[in-house]
C-alpha positions in Angstrom: 153.9 83.3 113.7 155.3 87.0 112.2 151.7 89.7 111.4 152.0 92.4 109.7 149.6 95.1 110.1 147.9 96.7 106.8 147.1 99.8 108.8 145.4 101.7 105.0 145.6 105.4 104.3 142.2 106.2 105.8 143.2 104.7 108.7 146.6 106.4 108.4 145.6 109.9 107.4 141.6 109.9 109.7 141.7 107.1 111.7 144.8 106.4 113.0 143.8 104.9 116.8 141.7 102.3 114.6 145.2 100.9 113.8 147.0 101.6 116.8 143.6 99.1 118.5 143.9 96.7 116.1 148.1 96.2 117.2 146.3 96.7 121.4 143.9 93.6 120.9 146.9 91.4 118.6 149.5 92.0 121.4 147.5 91.2 123.6 146.3 87.9 122.6 149.7 87.4 122.1 150.9 88.1 118.7 153.7 89.7 117.6 152.8 92.5 115.3 155.1 94.1 112.6 154.2 97.5 110.3 156.6 97.6 107.3 157.1 101.3 106.9 156.6 100.9 102.9 153.3 100.3 102.6 151.3 102.8 101.3 148.0 102.0 99.5 146.8 98.9 98.2 145.4 100.6 94.6 141.4 100.2 95.5 140.6 104.5 95.0 142.9 103.9 91.5 141.4 100.2 90.2 138.1 101.4 90.7 137.7 104.5 89.2 139.6 102.6 86.1 142.6 103.1 86.0 144.2 99.1 86.2 147.2 99.9 84.8 148.1 102.4 86.8 147.1 100.4 90.5 149.6 98.1 89.2 152.5 99.5 90.9 151.4 99.7 94.6 150.1 96.2 93.8 154.2 95.2 93.0 154.5 97.5 96.1 152.5 95.7 98.6 154.2 92.8 97.5 157.5 94.1 98.3 155.7 95.3 102.3 154.6 92.4 102.9 157.3 90.1 102.4 157.7 87.0 103.9 155.3 87.4 106.6 153.0 84.1 107.6 150.1 87.1 107.9 149.0 90.2 106.8 146.1 91.8 109.1 144.4 95.2 108.4 141.0 96.6 110.3 139.7 96.6 106.7 137.2 94.6 104.3 137.4 96.4 101.2 141.0 96.7 101.4 141.1 93.0 101.7 138.5 92.3 98.9 140.9 94.5 96.8 143.1 92.1 97.5 141.9 89.1 97.3 139.2 89.8 94.2 141.0 92.6 92.2 144.9 91.4 92.8 144.1 87.9 90.6 142.4 90.1 88.3 144.7 92.1 87.6 147.5 89.9 87.2 144.8 87.4 84.7 144.8 91.1 82.9 148.6 91.3 81.9 149.2 87.9 81.3 146.9 88.4 79.3 147.8 91.2 77.1 151.8 89.3 77.2 152.9 90.9 80.2 153.6 87.9 81.6 152.6 86.6 84.7 154.4 88.9 87.3 151.5 90.6 88.7 149.5 86.9 88.6 152.6 85.4 91.2 152.0 88.2 93.1 147.9 87.9 93.6 148.9 84.2 94.7 151.4 85.1 97.2 149.4 87.7 98.8 146.0 86.2 98.8 146.1 83.6 101.3 148.4 85.9 103.3 145.9 88.6 104.1 143.0 89.0 106.7 140.3 91.6 108.2 140.7 91.8 111.4 137.9 89.9 113.0 138.6 86.7 110.5 141.7 86.6 111.2 140.8 86.6 115.2 138.1 84.1 114.6 139.8 81.7 112.3 143.0 82.1 112.6 143.4 82.1 116.6 140.6 80.8 117.0 139.4 83.5 119.5 135.8 85.1 120.1 136.2 86.8 123.8 139.1 89.2 123.3 139.3 90.5 126.8 137.3 93.5 126.0 135.2 95.2 128.2 132.9 98.1 126.7 129.2 99.4 128.8 127.4 100.5 125.7 123.9 100.1 123.4 125.7 99.1 119.8 124.2 98.6 117.0 126.1 96.8 114.0 126.4 98.0 110.8 127.9 95.3 107.6 130.2 96.9 105.3 128.9 96.0 101.6 132.6 94.3 101.3 133.1 91.8 104.3 129.1 91.1 103.8 129.9 90.7 100.0 132.8 89.6 99.3 134.7 88.2 101.6 131.5 86.4 103.6 132.7 87.8 107.5 128.9 86.7 108.3 128.5 86.2 112.1 132.0 86.7 113.3 132.3 90.2 114.2 129.1 90.1 115.9 130.4 86.9 117.4 132.9 88.7 119.0 130.6 91.8 119.4 128.6 89.4 121.6 131.3 88.2 123.8 132.6 91.8 125.1 131.5 92.4 128.3 129.0 94.4 129.4 128.1 96.0 126.2 124.4 95.2 124.6 124.4 94.4 121.2 121.2 95.4 119.3 120.0 94.6 115.8 120.1 97.6 112.9 117.2 97.2 110.8 118.1 97.1 107.1 121.3 96.1 108.1 122.2 94.6 104.9 121.2 97.6 103.2 124.4 100.0 101.4 125.3 103.0 103.6 126.0 104.7 99.8 129.8 105.6 100.8 131.6 103.2 98.0 134.4 105.0 97.8 134.6 107.2 94.5 130.3 106.6 93.8 129.6 108.9 96.9 131.8 111.5 94.9 130.1 111.0 91.9 126.9 110.4 93.0 126.5 112.0 95.8 122.8 112.6 95.4 122.2 109.4 95.8 124.8 108.4 98.5 123.2 110.8 100.7 119.7 109.3 100.1 121.4 106.0 101.2 123.3 107.2 103.9 119.9 109.1 105.4 118.1 105.6 105.2 121.2 104.0 106.8 121.6 106.7 109.9 118.0 107.0 110.6 117.7 102.9 111.1 120.5 103.1 113.2 119.2 106.1 115.1 116.0 104.1 115.8 117.8 101.3 117.6 118.7 103.7 120.9 122.4 102.6 120.3 124.6 104.5 121.5 127.3 103.7 119.5 126.7 102.2 116.0 129.8 99.8 115.0 131.2 98.6 111.9 134.4 97.0 110.3 135.8 99.5 107.4 136.3 103.1 108.4 135.4 104.5 105.5 131.8 103.8 106.1 131.3 105.0 109.4 133.3 107.6 108.0 130.0 107.9 105.5 127.8 107.9 108.0 129.6 109.2 110.9 129.8 112.5 109.4 125.6 112.3 108.5 125.3 111.6 112.8 127.4 114.5 113.3 125.9 117.0 111.1 122.4 116.3 112.6 124.3 116.3 116.1 122.2 113.0 116.9 123.1 110.9 120.2 125.3 108.6 118.4 128.8 107.8 117.2 130.6 105.7 114.3 133.2 103.6 116.0 134.9 100.5 114.4 134.6 97.7 116.1 138.9 97.7 116.4 138.6 99.8 119.6 135.7 98.2 121.1 137.5 95.4 121.1 141.0 97.1 122.6 138.4 99.1 125.3 139.1 97.1 128.6 138.3 97.8 132.2 141.7 98.8 133.2 141.6 100.8 130.4 138.3 101.8 128.7 137.4 103.5 125.4 134.9 106.7 126.8 
């Protein structure tokens, strides 16, 4: 099995520890992971802002970077949703405009091989207990892309429930958006902030030490609000919890 790590822009630039944790978890389970250096952005920011044509070169670059791998795994539900949901749309639109089927072929190749980390662990590797240890109280926020577009469902929770020492508590209003939404947070800052405040209030009400999620873009938004309030809670990606062990605990 040849597996490639798609680190994503946010993780590469701001949260490299999440990408490193992803590799640690996969290698612990016997998976050989490569990091194709040619990878860049999947094109989600451009596409969501309306620049479809400008997104197309990035789609082609993704195809070249991950060519030949059995699976492409990333700790980002939003980027997987971009590949699965929007790459086919981009291909169909280009074909309808008389520009051939190249982008459709790219989508057909990438879509079935691209996985969000938790679904790869549960669905492909058939694992829920990854040998993790994290003795903290944790609440889980399901990001919109993972919840609504990928249908991750209980996969992240099943992985968290199997972590030794972890106390998982329910998050009130868990399925409500945190307000980030990529460029939405820039264009609609007041609304975004109000939604984030609701999420932070609900998260703090659980008494959890950690708010966990599977998308660092959302965690950046929520975590920033927690830090500005000097709240006794931190936002943390699920990959980093799963990478923590008794021998090498994440403090």
